[in-house]
C-alpha positions in Angstrom: 6.5 -0.7 162.3 6.1 -4.5 162.2 5.1 -4.3 158.1 8.2 -1.6 157.7 10.5 -4.2 159.0 9.3 -6.8 156.6 9.4 -4.8 153.6 13.3 -3.6 154.9 14.4 -7.5 155.3 12.9 -8.1 151.8 14.8 -4.8 150.2 18.0 -6.2 151.6 17.7 -9.8 150.0 20.7 -10.6 148.1 20.9 -10.4 144.4 21.4 -13.7 142.3 24.8 -12.4 141.5 25.4 -11.2 145.0 24.2 -14.9 146.2 25.9 -17.0 143.7 29.0 -15.0 142.4 31.3 -18.0 141.4 28.0 -19.7 139.1 27.6 -16.1 137.8 31.1 -15.4 136.8 31.4 -18.9 135.1 28.4 -18.7 133.5 29.1 -15.2 132.0 32.6 -16.1 131.1 31.9 -19.5 129.1 28.2 -18.4 127.6 29.0 -14.3 127.3 27.4 -12.1 129.3 25.0 -10.7 126.6 23.7 -14.2 126.1 23.5 -14.9 130.0 21.3 -11.6 130.3 19.2 -13.1 127.6 18.8 -16.4 129.0 18.2 -15.1 132.5 15.4 -12.5 131.0 13.7 -15.6 129.3 13.8 -17.8 132.3 12.6 -14.8 134.5 10.6 -15.9 137.6 10.3 -15.3 141.5 12.3 -18.3 142.6 15.4 -17.9 139.6 18.7 -19.4 141.0 21.7 -21.6 140.2 21.3 -25.0 140.2 25.1 -25.8 139.6 27.8 -26.0 142.2 30.7 -23.2 142.3 33.1 -24.4 139.5 35.6 -21.8 138.3 36.7 -21.7 134.9 40.2 -22.6 136.0 39.0 -25.4 137.9 37.1 -26.5 134.8 40.0 -26.2 132.4 42.5 -27.9 135.1 39.9 -30.6 135.4 39.7 -31.7 131.9 43.3 -31.3 131.0 44.1 -33.5 134.3 42.1 -36.3 132.6 43.7 -36.6 129.6 47.3 -35.8 130.9 46.5 -39.4 132.8 44.5 -41.0 130.3 46.9 -43.5 127.7 45.7 -45.5 124.5 45.8 -48.7 125.8 44.0 -48.1 128.9 40.7 -51.0 128.5 38.8 -48.9 131.5 38.9 -45.5 132.4 36.7 -43.0 134.3 35.9 -39.2 132.5 33.9 -37.3 134.6 31.0 -35.3 133.5 31.2 -31.5 134.8 28.0 -29.2 135.3 29.9 -25.5 134.3 26.6 -23.8 134.5 22.8 -24.6 135.6 20.2 -22.4 136.0 16.1 -22.8 137.3 13.5 -20.3 136.9 10.3 -20.7 134.6 12.1 -23.8 132.9 15.4 -25.4 134.0 18.9 -24.5 132.1 21.5 -27.1 131.9 25.1 -27.3 130.4 27.6 -30.0 130.9 31.0 -30.8 129.5 33.1 -34.2 129.3 35.2 -35.8 127.1 33.4 -38.1 124.5 32.9 -41.7 125.5 32.9 -42.2 121.6 36.0 -41.8 119.2 36.0 -39.3 116.5 35.7 -42.2 113.9 32.9 -43.5 115.7 31.1 -40.5 115.7 32.1 -39.6 111.9 30.6 -43.4 111.0 27.5 -43.1 112.9 24.0 -42.2 111.8 23.5 -40.3 115.2 25.7 -37.6 114.6 25.7 -34.9 111.8 28.6 -32.7 110.2 27.8 -29.6 111.3 30.5 -27.7 109.2 34.1 -27.2 110.3 35.4 -29.6 113.1 31.8 -29.8 114.6 29.4 -32.8 115.3 26.0 -32.3 116.7 23.4 -34.5 117.8 20.0 -32.8 117.7 17.6 -34.7 120.4 15.4 -31.3 120.7 11.7 -31.9 120.7 8.5 -29.7 120.6 9.1 -29.1 124.3 13.0 -28.7 125.0 16.1 -27.7 122.9 18.8 -30.2 123.3 21.7 -31.2 121.7 25.3 -32.7 121.9 28.1 -31.3 120.3 31.7 -33.1 119.6 34.7 -31.6 118.6 38.3 -33.1 118.4 40.7 -30.6 121.3 44.3 -31.9 121.4 45.7 -31.0 125.2 49.3 -30.2 124.6 51.0 -33.2 126.5 48.9 -35.7 126.3 49.2 -38.9 123.7 48.9 -37.9 120.2 46.1 -40.2 119.9 43.9 -38.3 122.4 42.9 -35.8 119.8 41.0 -38.5 118.0 40.2 -41.1 120.4 38.6 -38.8 123.2 37.0 -35.7 121.7 35.7 -33.1 123.5 31.7 -33.4 124.2 29.3 -30.6 125.3 25.3 -30.5 126.1 23.2 -28.1 126.3 19.7 -28.4 127.2 16.7 -25.4 127.9 12.7 -25.5 127.5 12.0 -24.4 124.1 9.1 -22.7 125.1 11.1 -20.0 126.9 14.1 -19.7 124.6 14.3 -19.0 121.1 16.2 -21.2 118.6 18.4 -18.1 117.5 19.4 -17.7 121.8 19.8 -21.3 121.8 22.1 -21.7 119.2 24.2 -18.5 120.5 24.7 -20.4 124.0 25.9 -23.6 122.2 28.3 -21.8 120.1 29.5 -19.6 123.0 29.8 -22.6 124.9 32.4 -24.5 122.2 34.2 -21.7 121.2 34.6 -20.8 125.1 35.8 -24.5 125.6 38.0 -24.5 122.5 39.8 -21.2 123.8 40.2 -22.2 127.5 41.5 -25.5 127.1 44.0 -23.8 124.7 43.2 -26.9 122.2 46.7 -27.4 120.3 44.8 -28.6 117.1 42.8 -25.3 116.7 39.4 -26.8 115.6 37.2 -25.0 113.5 33.8 -24.0 115.2 31.7 -21.9 112.8 30.1 -19.1 113.7 27.0 -20.0 111.7 27.0 -23.2 113.8 23.8 -24.9 112.9 21.7 -27.0 115.4 18.8 -28.2 113.5 19.0 -30.8 110.7 
């Protein structure tokens, strides 16, 4: 009887989707359901879980928009928040971050650190043998913000995951989907070009 009770208890364990519905919805919205299914399969473990706090797409959009609407060009000091919209832990860690860049678009374009990757996108690839790790920057003009915002404070995103579990093709799809989703969710007035064949490697 005890064994049957234990088995019944195990069968009632909530699924990842049921235990973290907000994180599941946000990740799917930003990265695409198919990409997230592939990612979860790649990270599969007995302890697969979301490590990001609850953050809806609406809250992410409102937070990012609110920051630049309060920013002004003559500000000497200002604080811009880093958001973690989707993070998973399994056989390896998957993390994504979004923030308004600390560097202006001009500084990015003149730096050897950043590589123009087509369209309006610049990439800083820090990937190594064990990890995919790249930053992506593109200008995103928020309606109602000062005109200088588009070039002085471009949008920056970063995606990190273990390279031994995730293929380069899946990794690039994840980065591309996040960039395109953010452009659309923020309704960037300048309609930045994010190439469908965006390449992370040099």
